[in-house]
MDTraj code that builds the backbone (N, CA, C; nanometers):
import mdtraj as md
import numpy as np

residues = "MET ASP GLU ASN GLN ILE GLN VAL CYS LYS ALA SER GLY ARG GLY ILE VAL MET PRO ASP LYS TRP SER GLY TYR LYS LEU ASP LEU PHE THR LEU PRO HIS HIS TYR LEU GLU ASP LEU GLU CYS VAL PHE ILE PRO HIS GLY VAL ILE ALA ASP ARG ILE GLU ARG LEU ALA ASN ASP ILE MET LYS ASP ILE GLY ASP ASN TYR ILE THR VAL LEU CYS VAL LEU LYS GLY GLY TYR LYS PHE CYS ALA ASP LEU VAL GLU GLN ILE LYS ASN LEU SER ARG ASN SER GLU ARG PHE ILE SER MET ARG VAL ASP PHE ILE ARG LEU LYS SER TYR CYS ASN ASP THR SER THR GLU ASP LEU GLN ILE ILE GLY GLY GLU ASP LEU SER LYS LEU THR GLY LYS ASN VAL LEU VAL VAL ASP ASP ILE ILE GLY THR GLY ARG THR MET GLU ALA LEU LEU SER HIS LEU GLU LYS TYR ASN PRO LYS MET VAL LYS VAL ALA SER LEU LEU VAL LYS ARG SER GLY ASP ASN LYS TYR ARG PRO ASP TYR THR GLY PHE GLU ILE PRO ASN LEU PHE VAL VAL GLY TYR ALA LEU ASP TYR ASN GLU HIS PHE ARG ASP LEU HIS HIS ILE CYS LEU ILE SER GLU LYS GLY LYS GLU LYS TYR LYS VAL".split()
xyz = np.array([
    [10.6618, -3.3948, -4.5097],
    [10.5227, -3.4413, -4.5147],
    [10.4323, -3.3320, -4.4605],
    [10.3407, -3.2835, -4.5418],
    [10.2548, -3.1712, -4.5071],
    [10.1516, -3.2147, -4.4046],
    [10.1431, -3.1404, -4.2947],
    [10.0489, -3.1784, -4.1893],
    [9.9048, -3.1641, -4.2366],
    [9.8815, -3.0876, -4.3444],
    [9.7474, -3.0752, -4.3988],
    [9.7097, -3.1950, -4.4849],
    [9.8093, -3.2739, -4.5219],
    [9.7839, -3.3907, -4.6051],
    [9.7604, -3.5155, -4.5222],
    [9.8364, -3.5315, -4.4139],
    [9.8208, -3.6483, -4.3279],
    [9.7884, -3.6009, -4.1866],
    [9.6809, -3.6533, -4.1300],
    [9.6385, -3.6120, -3.9981],
    [9.6412, -3.7321, -3.9051],
    [9.6853, -3.7110, -3.7826],
    [9.6832, -3.8174, -3.6827],
    [9.5585, -3.8000, -3.5974],
    [9.4722, -3.9002, -3.5977],
    [9.3456, -3.8918, -3.5245],
    [9.3484, -3.9915, -3.4103],
    [9.4141, -3.9588, -3.3023],
    [9.4311, -4.0526, -3.1913],
    [9.2987, -4.0832, -3.1229],
    [9.2203, -3.9791, -3.1002],
    [9.0998, -3.9965, -3.0206],
    [8.9993, -4.0882, -3.0888],
    [8.9935, -4.0873, -3.2217],
    [8.8942, -4.1660, -3.2925],
    [8.9383, -4.3107, -3.3128],
    [9.0654, -4.3405, -3.2864],
    [9.1153, -4.4746, -3.3085],
    [9.1329, -4.5074, -3.4551],
    [9.1395, -4.4062, -3.5391],
    [9.1506, -4.4280, -3.6830],
    [9.2956, -4.4410, -3.7287],
    [9.3890, -4.4295, -3.6364],
    [9.5288, -4.4378, -3.6744],
    [9.5726, -4.3150, -3.7503],
    [9.6682, -4.3317, -3.8422],
    [9.7120, -4.2217, -3.9276],
    [9.6187, -4.2168, -4.0479],
    [9.5530, -4.1046, -4.0645],
    [9.4515, -4.0911, -4.1690],
    [9.5137, -4.0298, -4.2942],
    [9.5087, -4.1063, -4.4039],
    [9.5572, -4.0580, -4.5319],
    [9.4388, -3.9977, -4.6062],
    [9.4357, -3.8663, -4.6248],
    [9.3194, -3.8029, -4.6885],
    [9.3063, -3.8407, -4.8357],
    [9.1897, -3.8173, -4.8908],
    [9.1625, -3.8537, -5.0296],
    [9.2587, -3.7860, -5.1267],
    [9.3064, -3.6697, -5.0930],
    [9.3941, -3.5953, -5.1840],
    [9.5405, -3.6395, -5.1745],
    [9.5709, -3.7324, -5.0825],
    [9.7098, -3.7751, -5.0661],
    [9.7589, -3.8421, -5.1938],
    [9.8681, -3.7909, -5.2504],
    [9.9181, -3.8404, -5.3793],
    [10.0436, -3.9260, -5.3653],
    [10.0894, -3.9491, -5.2425],
    [10.2049, -4.0345, -5.2216],
    [10.3353, -3.9692, -5.2637],
    [10.4374, -4.0550, -5.2844],
    [10.5714, -4.0082, -5.3195],
    [10.6115, -4.0613, -5.4568],
    [10.6919, -3.9849, -5.5272],
    [10.7394, -4.0278, -5.6587],
    [10.8228, -4.1547, -5.6461],
    [10.8074, -4.2408, -5.7438],
    [10.8762, -4.3696, -5.7410],
    [11.0277, -4.3555, -5.7418],
    [11.0791, -4.2541, -5.8093],
    [11.2247, -4.2412, -5.8216],
    [11.2928, -4.1940, -5.6938],
    [11.2144, -4.1706, -5.5890],
    [11.2725, -4.1333, -5.4594],
    [11.3107, -4.2566, -5.3780],
    [11.2711, -4.3752, -5.4254],
    [11.2919, -4.4982, -5.3494],
    [11.3533, -4.6060, -5.4386],
    [11.4119, -4.7065, -5.3736],
    [11.4626, -4.8229, -5.4454],
    [11.3513, -4.9259, -5.4570],
    [11.3154, -4.9581, -5.5805],
    [11.2050, -5.0498, -5.6068],
    [11.2486, -5.1526, -5.7103],
    [11.1893, -5.2738, -5.7085],
    [11.2206, -5.3721, -5.8127],
    [11.1931, -5.3135, -5.9515],
    [11.2902, -5.3216, -6.0396],
    [11.2798, -5.2570, -6.1696],
    [11.1605, -5.3086, -6.2501],
    [11.1300, -5.4387, -6.2350],
    [11.0231, -5.4962, -6.3163],
    [10.8843, -5.4484, -6.2770],
    [10.8737, -5.3755, -6.1649],
    [10.7436, -5.3249, -6.1221],
    [10.7245, -5.1757, -6.1518],
    [10.8267, -5.1066, -6.1956],
    [10.8207, -4.9606, -6.2038],
    [10.7050, -4.9101, -6.2903],
    [10.6776, -4.9785, -6.4010],
    [10.5704, -4.9342, -6.4885],
    [10.4325, -4.9756, -6.4378],
    [10.4293, -5.0537, -6.3329],
    [10.3029, -5.1065, -6.2814],
    [10.2530, -5.0319, -6.1578],
    [10.3261, -4.9296, -6.1149],
    [10.2930, -4.8562, -5.9931],
    [10.2729, -4.7082, -6.0222],
    [10.1848, -4.6461, -5.9435],
    [10.1625, -4.5023, -5.9556],
    [10.2553, -4.4237, -5.8629],
    [10.2707, -4.4722, -5.7402],
    [10.3488, -4.3991, -5.6405],
    [10.3778, -4.4886, -5.5215],
    [10.4700, -4.4445, -5.4364],
    [10.4891, -4.5055, -5.3044],
    [10.3893, -4.4378, -5.2112],
    [10.2919, -4.5133, -5.1649],
    [10.1837, -4.4550, -5.0862],
    [10.2227, -4.4376, -4.9398],
    [10.2856, -4.5410, -4.8814],
    [10.3344, -4.5328, -4.7434],
    [10.4737, -4.5950, -4.7400],
    [10.5777, -4.5177, -4.7120],
    [10.7138, -4.5720, -4.7082],
    [10.7321, -4.6715, -4.5942],
    [10.8256, -4.7632, -4.6119],
    [10.8488, -4.8693, -4.5142],
    [10.8839, -4.8135, -4.3759],
    [10.9636, -4.7078, -4.3715],
    [11.0026, -4.6512, -4.2425],
    [10.8838, -4.6014, -4.1625],
    [10.7859, -4.5417, -4.2299],
    [10.6647, -4.4941, -4.1627],
    [10.5834, -4.6135, -4.1116],
    [10.5773, -4.7193, -4.1923],
    [10.5075, -4.8411, -4.1501],
    [10.5704, -4.8977, -4.0224],
    [10.7032, -4.9065, -4.0219],
    [10.7743, -4.9642, -3.9073],
    [10.7492, -4.8835, -3.7804],
    [10.7540, -4.7505, -3.7919],
    [10.7314, -4.6656, -3.6748],
    [10.5886, -4.6794, -3.6224],
    [10.4938, -4.6887, -3.7141],
    [10.3538, -4.7029, -3.6723],
    [10.3309, -4.8370, -3.6027],
    [10.3936, -4.9431, -3.6528],
    [10.3791, -5.0752, -3.5905],
    [10.4365, -5.0740, -3.4494],
    [10.5455, -5.0035, -3.4299],
    [10.6031, -4.9925, -3.2954],
    [10.5024, -4.9319, -3.1985],
    [10.4294, -4.8287, -3.2441],
    [10.3291, -4.7659, -3.1583],
    [10.2111, -4.8600, -3.1339],
    [10.1686, -4.9340, -3.2357],
    [10.0596, -5.0298, -3.2166],
    [10.0972, -5.1350, -3.1133],
    [10.2214, -5.1827, -3.1201],
    [10.2687, -5.2804, -3.0216],
    [10.2621, -5.2226, -2.8811],
    [10.2974, -5.0964, -2.8705],
    [10.2916, -5.0275, -2.7406],
    [10.1484, -5.0220, -2.6893],
    [10.0552, -4.9877, -2.7769],
    [9.9141, -4.9800, -2.7376],
    [9.8604, -5.1162, -2.6949],
    [9.8991, -5.2200, -2.7683],
    [9.8547, -5.3558, -2.7345],
    [9.9100, -5.3979, -2.5992],
    [10.0355, -5.3667, -2.5727],
    [10.0956, -5.3984, -2.4427],
    [10.0198, -5.3315, -2.3291],
    [9.9820, -5.2058, -2.3478],
    [9.9093, -5.1323, -2.2438],
    [9.7721, -5.1927, -2.2192],
    [9.7076, -5.2389, -2.3268],
    [9.5700, -5.2890, -2.3150],
    [9.5625, -5.4323, -2.2634],
    [9.6473, -5.5201, -2.3151],
    [9.6329, -5.6618, -2.2829],
    [9.7616, -5.7260, -2.2336],
    [9.8506, -5.6433, -2.1806],
    [9.9714, -5.6968, -2.1194],
    [9.9373, -5.7866, -2.0016],
    [10.0334, -5.8720, -1.9625],
    [10.0122, -5.9686, -1.8541],
    [9.9064, -6.0724, -1.8904],
    [9.8986, -6.1057, -2.0182],
    [9.8055, -6.2082, -2.0638],
    [9.8769, -6.3061, -2.1558],
    [9.8216, -6.4257, -2.1645],
    [9.8645, -6.5204, -2.2673],
    [9.7673, -6.5043, -2.3829],
    [9.8183, -6.4775, -2.5020],
    [9.7305, -6.4561, -2.6155],
    [9.7679, -6.5475, -2.7318],
    [9.6668, -6.5812, -2.8105],
    [9.6885, -6.6509, -2.9363],
    [9.6776, -6.5483, -3.0477],
    [9.7853, -6.5295, -3.1200],
    [9.7852, -6.4380, -3.2340],
    [9.7394, -6.5177, -3.3559],
    [9.6300, -6.4753, -3.4162],
    [9.5765, -6.5428, -3.5337],
    [9.6064, -6.4559, -3.6554],
    [9.7077, -6.4959, -3.7300],
    [9.7533, -6.4185, -3.8456],
    [9.6717, -6.4561, -3.9686],
    [9.6166, -6.3550, -4.0343],
    [9.5388, -6.3778, -4.1560],
    [9.6334, -6.3744, -4.2759],
    [9.6479, -6.4890, -4.3400],
    [9.7353, -6.5021, -4.4565],
    [9.6569, -6.4729, -4.5849],
    [9.7263, -6.4375, -4.6944],
    [9.8709, -6.4301, -4.6978],
    [9.9196, -6.2896, -4.6665],
    [9.8367, -6.1913, -4.6939],
    [9.8812, -6.0532, -4.6846],
    [9.9224, -6.0069, -4.5469],
    [9.8752, -6.0752, -4.4420],
    [9.9039, -6.0299, -4.3077],
    [10.0348, -6.0786, -4.2499],
    [10.1080, -6.1652, -4.3231],
    [10.2239, -6.2301, -4.2597],
    [10.3342, -6.1313, -4.2243],
    [10.3592, -6.0326, -4.3079],
    [10.4667, -5.9364, -4.2814],
    [10.4308, -5.8460, -4.1641],
    [10.3095, -5.7937, -4.1667],
    [10.2622, -5.7098, -4.0572],
    [10.2621, -5.7881, -3.9267],
    [10.2144, -5.9112, -3.9306],
    [10.2087, -5.9936, -3.8103],
    [10.3479, -6.0207, -3.7549],
    [10.4409, -6.0578, -3.8420],
    [10.5773, -6.0874, -3.7968],
    [10.6414, -5.9660, -3.7320],
    [10.6255, -5.8499, -3.7925],
    [10.6854, -5.7279, -3.7375],
    [10.6163, -5.6842, -3.6087],
    [10.4841, -5.7005, -3.6033],
    [10.4102, -5.6628, -3.4825],
    [10.4472, -5.7542, -3.3662],
    [10.4519, -5.8842, -3.3899],
    [10.4884, -5.9795, -3.2847],
    [10.6300, -5.9517, -3.2346],
    [10.7218, -5.9216, -3.3258],
    [10.8597, -5.8928, -3.2855],
    [10.8664, -5.7676, -3.1986],
    [10.7888, -5.6658, -3.2338],
    [10.7851, -5.5438, -3.1528],
    [10.7266, -5.5703, -3.0140],
    [10.6221, -5.6510, -3.0074],
    [10.5633, -5.6851, -2.8776],
    [10.6637, -5.7626, -2.7929],
    [10.7372, -5.8558, -2.8548],
    [10.8393, -5.9311, -2.7829],
    [10.9460, -5.8382, -2.7274],
    [10.9894, -5.7423, -2.8089],
    [11.0921, -5.6474, -2.7645],
    [11.0434, -5.5647, -2.6461],
    [10.9180, -5.5219, -2.6524],
    [10.8618, -5.4448, -2.5421],
    [10.8480, -5.5301, -2.4168],
    [10.8083, -5.6556, -2.4354],
    [10.7906, -5.7460, -2.3218],
    [10.9218, -5.7698, -2.2475],
    [11.0308, -5.7784, -2.3237],
    [11.1617, -5.8038, -2.2623],
    [11.2049, -5.6887, -2.1716],
    [11.1572, -5.5693, -2.2016],
    [11.2024, -5.4511, -2.1294],
    [11.0901, -5.3848, -2.0498],
    [10.9928, -5.4641, -2.0104],
    [10.8785, -5.4088, -1.9386],
    [10.8420, -5.4990, -1.8216],
    [10.7763, -5.4404, -1.7231],
    [10.7254, -5.5195, -1.6110],
    [10.6036, -5.6020, -1.6533],
    [10.5401, -5.5592, -1.7623],
    [10.4278, -5.6363, -1.8162],
    [10.4815, -5.7305, -1.9228],
    [10.4117, -5.8413, -1.9410],
    [10.4612, -5.9417, -2.0340],
    [10.3445, -6.0073, -2.1070],
    [10.3598, -6.0252, -2.2371],
    [10.2604, -6.0972, -2.3160],
    [10.3241, -6.2262, -2.3670],
    [10.2675, -6.3369, -2.3268],
    [10.3114, -6.4652, -2.3788],
    [10.2263, -6.4963, -2.5010],
    [10.2902, -6.5281, -2.6135],
    [10.2174, -6.5406, -2.7394],
    [10.2376, -6.6765, -2.8059],
    [10.1298, -6.7241, -2.8633],
    [10.1324, -6.8385, -2.9543],
    [10.0744, -6.7888, -3.0857],
    [10.1391, -6.8220, -3.1963],
    [10.0950, -6.7718, -3.3265],
    [10.0367, -6.8857, -3.4094],
    [9.9173, -6.8628, -3.4619],
    [9.8542, -6.9562, -3.5540],
    [9.8168, -6.8791, -3.6804],
    [9.7817, -6.9519, -3.7857],
    [9.7578, -6.8883, -3.9147],
    [9.6259, -6.9348, -3.9743],
    [9.5608, -6.8418, -4.0429],
    [9.4370, -6.8722, -4.1125],
    [9.4394, -6.7950, -4.2431],
    [9.3773, -6.8509, -4.3442],
    [9.3743, -6.7820, -4.4735],
    [9.2307, -6.7551, -4.5137],
    [9.2053, -6.6306, -4.5551],
    [9.0737, -6.5912, -4.6036],
    [9.0863, -6.5526, -4.7502],
    [8.9933, -6.5968, -4.8311],
    [8.9958, -6.5627, -4.9737],
    [8.8621, -6.5014, -5.0119],
    [8.8670, -6.3724, -5.0532],
    [8.7417, -6.3053, -5.0893],
    [8.7582, -6.2084, -5.2052],
    [8.8791, -6.2046, -5.2677],
    [8.9029, -6.1096, -5.3770],
    [8.9207, -6.1809, -5.5093],
    [8.8695, -6.1197, -5.6150],
    [8.8995, -6.1591, -5.7528],
    [8.9510, -6.0347, -5.8223],
    [9.0755, -6.0377, -5.8661],
    [9.1439, -5.9183, -5.9164],
    [9.1402, -5.8103, -5.8080],
    [9.0780, -5.6945, -5.8321],
    [9.0755, -5.5890, -5.7301],
    [8.9370, -5.5717, -5.6685],
    [8.8509, -5.6736, -5.6834],
    [8.7129, -5.6623, -5.6364],
    [8.6848, -5.7635, -5.5266],
    [8.6282, -5.7149, -5.4161],
    [8.5883, -5.8034, -5.3071],
    [8.4597, -5.8744, -5.3452],
    [8.4546, -6.0040, -5.3187],
    [8.3358, -6.0823, -5.3513],
    [8.2615, -6.1211, -5.2243],
    [8.1395, -6.1706, -5.2416],
    [8.0594, -6.2134, -5.1266],
    [8.1014, -6.3514, -5.0766],
    [8.1780, -6.4226, -5.1585],
    [8.2160, -6.5602, -5.1269],
    [8.3413, -6.5625, -5.0398],
    [8.3271, -6.5955, -4.9134],
    [8.4401, -6.6019, -4.8211],
    [8.4806, -6.7464, -4.7985],
    [8.6076, -6.7740, -4.8222],
    [8.6622, -6.9065, -4.7943],
    [8.7593, -6.8955, -4.6777],
    [8.7422, -6.9795, -4.5761],
    [8.8335, -6.9844, -4.4620],
    [8.9171, -7.1103, -4.4773],
    [9.0475, -7.0916, -4.4918],
    [9.1378, -7.2023, -4.5205],
    [9.2437, -7.2107, -4.4110],
    [9.2729, -7.3301, -4.3651],
    [9.3833, -7.3502, -4.2728],
    [9.3477, -7.3165, -4.1291],
    [9.4518, -7.2868, -4.0515],
    [9.4337, -7.2733, -3.9087],
    [9.4334, -7.4127, -3.8489],
    [9.4984, -7.4307, -3.7383],
    [9.4931, -7.5615, -3.6739],
    [9.3512, -7.5800, -3.6203],
    [9.3327, -7.6628, -3.5260],
    [9.2000, -7.6864, -3.4704],
    [9.1562, -7.5609, -3.3966],
    [9.0599, -7.4869, -3.4545],
    [9.0174, -7.3608, -3.3933],
    [8.9462, -7.3801, -3.2601],
    [8.9107, -7.5027, -3.2266],
    [8.8507, -7.5273, -3.0950],
    [8.9516, -7.4971, -2.9839],
    [9.0801, -7.4912, -3.0204],
    [9.1825, -7.4558, -2.9217],
    [9.1707, -7.3104, -2.8764],
    [9.0891, -7.2317, -2.9460],
    [9.0696, -7.0910, -2.9091],
    [8.9681, -7.0755, -2.7958],
    [8.8987, -7.1822, -2.7610],
    [8.7986, -7.1750, -2.6546],
    [8.8617, -7.1284, -2.5235],
    [8.8053, -7.0211, -2.4680],
    [8.8545, -6.9671, -2.3422],
    [8.9840, -6.8887, -2.3528],
    [9.0334, -6.8676, -2.4736],
    [9.1620, -6.7999, -2.4935],
    [9.1436, -6.6530, -2.5311],
    [9.2489, -6.5735, -2.5068],
    [9.2557, -6.4357, -2.5549],
    [9.3148, -6.4386, -2.6951],
    [9.2429, -6.3832, -2.7916],
    [9.2828, -6.3926, -2.9321],
    [9.3071, -6.2530, -2.9888],
    [9.4197, -6.2396, -3.0582],
    [9.4487, -6.1165, -3.1324],
    [9.4546, -6.1524, -3.2803],
    [9.3547, -6.1108, -3.3565],
    [9.3517, -6.1337, -3.5002],
    [9.4343, -6.0238, -3.5671],
    [9.5283, -6.0632, -3.6515],
    [9.6149, -5.9668, -3.7193],
    [9.5934, -5.9783, -3.8691],
    [9.5485, -5.8690, -3.9307],
    [9.5155, -5.8689, -4.0733],
    [9.5894, -5.7546, -4.1423],
    [9.6026, -5.7669, -4.2748],
    [9.6729, -5.6626, -4.3486],
    [9.5830, -5.5441, -4.3803],
    [9.4610, -5.5701, -4.4274],
    [9.3749, -5.4606, -4.4725],
    [9.2288, -5.4982, -4.4566],
    [9.1481, -5.4015, -4.4153],
    [9.0038, -5.4185, -4.4047],
    [8.9396, -5.3251, -4.5059],
    [8.8617, -5.3852, -4.5991],
    [8.7972, -5.3066, -4.7035],
    [8.6537, -5.2754, -4.6661],
    [8.5620, -5.3606, -4.7094],
    [8.4214, -5.3395, -4.6745],
    [8.3933, -5.3762, -4.5289],
    [8.4800, -5.4570, -4.4700],
    [8.4586, -5.5044, -4.3336],
    [8.3801, -5.6342, -4.3272],
    [8.3198, -5.6744, -4.4390],
    [8.2365, -5.7956, -4.4372],
    [8.3196, -5.9216, -4.4109],
    [8.4393, -5.9258, -4.4674],
    [8.5236, -6.0433, -4.4479],
    [8.5608, -6.0598, -4.3013],
    [8.6021, -5.9497, -4.2369],
    [8.6396, -5.9568, -4.0962],
    [8.5193, -5.9900, -4.0094],
    [8.4043, -5.9313, -4.0379],
    [8.2847, -5.9622, -3.9596],
    [8.2470, -6.1092, -3.9728],
    [8.2642, -6.1656, -4.0928],
    [8.2346, -6.3072, -4.1135],
    [8.3322, -6.3942, -4.0349],
    [8.4601, -6.3545, -4.0338],
    [8.5590, -6.4305, -3.9573],
    [8.5284, -6.4250, -3.8084],
    [8.4975, -6.3065, -3.7571],
    [8.4686, -6.2929, -3.6140],
    [8.3443, -6.3740, -3.5755],
    [8.2454, -6.3754, -3.6632],
    [8.1256, -6.4555, -3.6382],
    [8.1618, -6.6038, -3.6324],
    [8.2542, -6.6448, -3.7191],
    [8.2996, -6.7847, -3.7198],
    [8.3752, -6.8175, -3.5909],
    [8.4598, -6.7244, -3.5455],
    [8.5395, -6.7485, -3.4244],
    [8.4523, -6.7551, -3.3000],
    [8.3409, -6.6819, -3.3000],
    [8.2517, -6.6818, -3.1841],
    [8.2003, -6.8210, -3.1515],
    [8.1928, -6.9063, -3.2523],
    [8.1429, -7.0427, -3.2313],
    [8.2326, -7.1212, -3.1353],
    [8.3576, -7.0778, -3.1211],
    [8.4536, -7.1500, -3.0376],
    [8.4687, -7.0863, -2.8990],
    [8.3866, -6.9849, -2.8713],
    [8.3803, -6.9231, -2.7391],
    [8.5160, -6.8786, -2.6839],
    [8.5893, -6.7948, -2.7570],
    [8.7131, -6.7397, -2.7009],
    [8.6812, -6.6448, -2.5855],
    [8.7752, -6.6274, -2.4964],
    [8.7550, -6.5367, -2.3828],
    [8.7492, -6.3924, -2.4291],
    [8.8381, -6.3560, -2.5222],
    [8.8460, -6.2197, -2.5715],
    [8.8991, -6.2237, -2.7141],
    [8.8472, -6.1361, -2.7995],
    [8.8994, -6.1230, -2.9351],
    [8.9252, -5.9763, -2.9649],
    [9.0477, -5.9446, -3.0007],
    [9.0856, -5.8109, -3.0464],
    [9.1362, -5.8224, -3.1893],
    [9.1219, -5.7157, -3.2658],
    [9.1649, -5.7158, -3.4054],
    [9.2612, -5.6009, -3.4309],
    [9.3736, -5.6341, -3.4930],
    [9.4698, -5.5323, -3.5365],
    [9.4811, -5.5406, -3.6881],
    [9.4598, -5.4290, -3.7564],
    [9.4722, -5.4250, -3.9018],
    [9.5674, -5.3126, -3.9398],
    [9.6612, -5.3439, -4.0273],
    [9.7554, -5.2410, -4.0701],
    [9.6841, -5.1289, -4.1436],
    [9.5904, -5.1658, -4.2319],
    [9.5187, -5.0669, -4.3127],
    [9.3686, -5.0856, -4.2989],
    [9.2966, -4.9749, -4.3047],
    [9.1504, -4.9769, -4.3141],
    [9.1121, -4.8829, -4.4280],
    [9.0349, -4.9350, -4.5229],
    [8.9899, -4.8508, -4.6339],
    [8.8715, -4.7658, -4.5906],
    [8.8737, -4.6431, -4.6336],
    [8.7643, -4.5506, -4.6044],
    [8.6617, -4.5599, -4.7181],
    [8.5498, -4.6242, -4.6909],
    [8.4448, -4.6372, -4.7910],
    [8.3093, -4.6281, -4.7245],
    [8.2099, -4.5892, -4.8028],
    [8.0773, -4.5650, -4.7470],
    [8.0118, -4.6870, -4.6878],
    [8.0487, -4.8075, -4.7365],
    [7.9832, -4.9285, -4.6876],
    [8.0657, -5.0024, -4.5833],
    [8.1719, -4.9390, -4.5335],
    [8.2531, -5.0024, -4.4298],
    [8.2180, -4.9431, -4.2941],
    [8.1442, -5.0191, -4.2156],
    [8.1043, -4.9738, -4.0813],
    [8.1888, -5.0382, -3.9720],
    [8.2728, -5.1355, -4.0099],
    [8.3509, -5.2080, -3.9103],
    [8.4814, -5.1351, -3.8808],
    [8.5182, -5.1323, -3.7525],
    [8.6447, -5.0720, -3.7098],
    [8.7198, -5.1710, -3.6217],
    [8.8462, -5.2002, -3.6546],
    [8.9252, -5.2891, -3.5683],
    [8.9648, -5.2172, -3.4395],
    [9.0156, -5.2932, -3.3445],
    [9.0596, -5.2346, -3.2172],
    [9.1885, -5.1553, -3.2340],
    [9.2725, -5.1972, -3.3278],
    [9.4007, -5.1308, -3.3511],
    [9.4178, -5.1104, -3.5016],
    [9.4362, -4.9850, -3.5419],
    [9.4486, -4.9508, -3.6834],
    [9.5802, -4.8798, -3.7080],
    [9.6522, -4.9266, -3.8094],
    [9.7752, -4.8583, -3.8469],
    [9.7469, -4.7323, -3.9249],
    [9.6801, -4.7476, -4.0383],
    [9.6518, -4.6355, -4.1275],
    [9.5107, -4.6482, -4.1843],
    [9.4411, -4.5354, -4.1923],
    [9.3154, -4.5298, -4.2666],
    [9.3465, -4.4687, -4.4019],
    [9.3095, -4.5401, -4.5094],
    [9.3446, -4.4941, -4.6430],
    [9.2186, -4.4752, -4.7276],
    [9.2293, -4.3974, -4.8360],
    [9.1152, -4.3858, -4.9289],
    [9.0821, -4.5215, -4.9894],
    [8.9690, -4.5294, -5.0552],
    [8.9237, -4.6552, -5.1154],
    [9.0007, -4.6814, -5.2450],
    [9.1291, -4.7146, -5.2301],
    [9.2189, -4.7412, -5.3415],
    [9.2789, -4.8804, -5.3253],
    [9.3277, -4.9368, -5.4343],
    [9.3893, -5.0693, -5.4271],
    [9.5403, -5.0517, -5.4149],
    [9.5938, -5.0932, -5.3000],
    [9.7361, -5.0784, -5.2740],
    [9.8030, -5.2152, -5.2664],
    [9.9329, -5.2163, -5.2930],
    [10.0100, -5.3403, -5.2929],
    [10.1422, -5.3168, -5.2214],
    [10.2115, -5.4264, -5.1920],
    [10.3413, -5.4170, -5.1259],
    [10.3324, -5.4461, -4.9779],
    [10.4473, -5.4680, -4.9156],
    [10.4536, -5.5059, -4.7745],
    [10.3634, -5.6274, -4.7513],
    [10.3714, -5.7223, -4.8442],
    [10.2987, -5.8507, -4.8450],
    [10.1567, -5.8415, -4.8992],
    [10.1057, -5.7212, -4.9265],
    [9.9759, -5.7102, -4.9919],
    [9.9947, -5.7366, -5.1412],
    [9.9028, -5.8123, -5.1999],
    [9.9251, -5.8547, -5.3382],
    [9.8130, -5.8132, -5.4308],
    [9.8408, -5.8297, -5.5591],
    [9.7392, -5.8275, -5.6636],
    [9.7605, -5.9548, -5.7434],
    [9.6727, -6.0530, -5.7196],
    [9.6863, -6.1846, -5.7833],
    [9.8260, -6.2437, -5.7642],
    [9.8737, -6.2372, -5.6400],
    [10.0010, -6.2959, -5.5955],
    [10.1258, -6.2192, -5.6411],
    [10.1095, -6.1057, -5.7037],
    [10.2229, -6.0218, -5.7403],
    [10.2349, -5.9054, -5.6411],
    [10.3542, -5.8479, -5.6335],
    [10.3862, -5.7283, -5.5545],
    [10.4077, -5.7541, -5.4061],
    [10.3971, -5.8780, -5.3583],
    [10.4200, -5.9019, -5.2158],
    [10.5622, -5.8650, -5.1748],
    [10.6569, -5.8694, -5.2682],
    [10.7980, -5.8472, -5.2381],
    [10.8356, -5.6996, -5.2309],
    [10.7416, -5.6099, -5.2535],
    [10.7707, -5.4674, -5.2394],
    [10.7926, -5.4324, -5.0928],
    [10.8922, -5.3483, -5.0659],
    [10.9235, -5.3083, -4.9296],
    [10.8228, -5.2064, -4.8766],
    [10.7734, -5.1212, -4.9655],
    [10.6801, -5.0140, -4.9289],
    [10.5381, -5.0516, -4.9694],
    [10.4408, -4.9756, -4.9207],
    [10.3045, -4.9884, -4.9694],
    [10.2877, -4.8899, -5.0842],
    [10.2462, -4.9413, -5.1988],
    [10.2393, -4.8618, -5.3206],
    [10.0989, -4.8670, -5.3819],
    [10.0719, -4.7676, -5.4644],
    [9.9460, -4.7642, -5.5385],
    [9.9687, -4.8274, -5.6751],
    [9.8926, -4.9317, -5.7055],
    [9.9066, -5.0007, -5.8330],
    [9.8448, -4.9155, -5.9442],
    [9.9048, -4.9205, -6.0621],
    [9.8538, -4.8448, -6.1764],
    [9.7517, -4.9291, -6.2522],
    [9.6752, -4.8638, -6.3396],
    [9.5812, -4.9373, -6.4227],
    [9.6545, -5.0337, -6.5154],
    [9.7725, -4.9942, -6.5581],
    [9.8534, -5.0829, -6.6418],
    [9.8930, -5.2085, -6.5648],
    [9.9281, -5.1897, -6.4376],
    [9.9638, -5.3041, -6.3549],
    [9.8455, -5.3975, -6.3325],
    [9.7274, -5.3413, -6.3112],
    [9.6069, -5.4228, -6.2932],
    [9.5796, -5.5075, -6.4173],
    [9.5924, -5.4451, -6.5322],
    [9.5664, -5.5165, -6.6569],
    [9.6718, -5.6226, -6.6834],
    [9.7971, -5.5912, -6.6514],
    [9.9074, -5.6821, -6.6775],
    [9.8962, -5.8111, -6.5978],
    [9.8512, -5.8006, -6.4721],
    [9.8475, -5.9173, -6.3837],
    [9.7057, -5.9679, -6.3571],
    [9.6108, -5.9261, -6.4396],
    [9.4716, -5.9690, -6.4228],
    [9.4584, -6.1183, -6.4540],
    [9.3701, -6.1860, -6.3819],
    [9.3451, -6.3287, -6.4090],
    [9.2074, -6.3469, -6.4717],
])
top = md.Topology()
chain = top.add_chain()
for i, resn in enumerate(residues, 1):
    res = top.add_residue(resn, chain, resSeq=i)
    for name in ("N", "CA", "C"):
        top.add_atom(name, md.element.get_by_symbol(name[0]), res)
traj = md.Trajectory(xyz[None], top)
């Protein structure tokens, strides 16, 4: 991996920055479901890199909010894989550390995409009684932040319940001119491209991919609704 292609920007909190020129890896270097091969351009972020980055995010979260009871609010559906792996890493660190995070996990679903386009219409679905977040430390875990409007709308909604603290961890953040929002913990900053895999979908397809991949135009057309 060329250091000129991927840069680590620790000080800015941007996570691992994938530059615009990053072209990913050839599909034939990895094991992928055969029925998706014609629908993908490349493997954008391999699973092993994702796993290592999540381990570091768990470490950062432990340092910042260790010795607290937190409610992890997982944003479905795309966030379930990232959330499960992040929570497991935090548990592993807690078992072997003097600091400890006691966690309760709840789920919420946000719907704001039609095909590959973000819409202004945000639907908040599920979650138990969010009034239980009053006075609690909350860690929102999401798969990807695009324009940032969806996350800002969710945070505005959560404020109504007066949580003690709210932190946000997102596996991916898209780099776009209209995205001014930054989560507290970022796995990767990527170009403004539509990626799938590792539970990220395109109209409910591709969630079963192990890696994060770039969908092809053929794939978009094939699974368009």
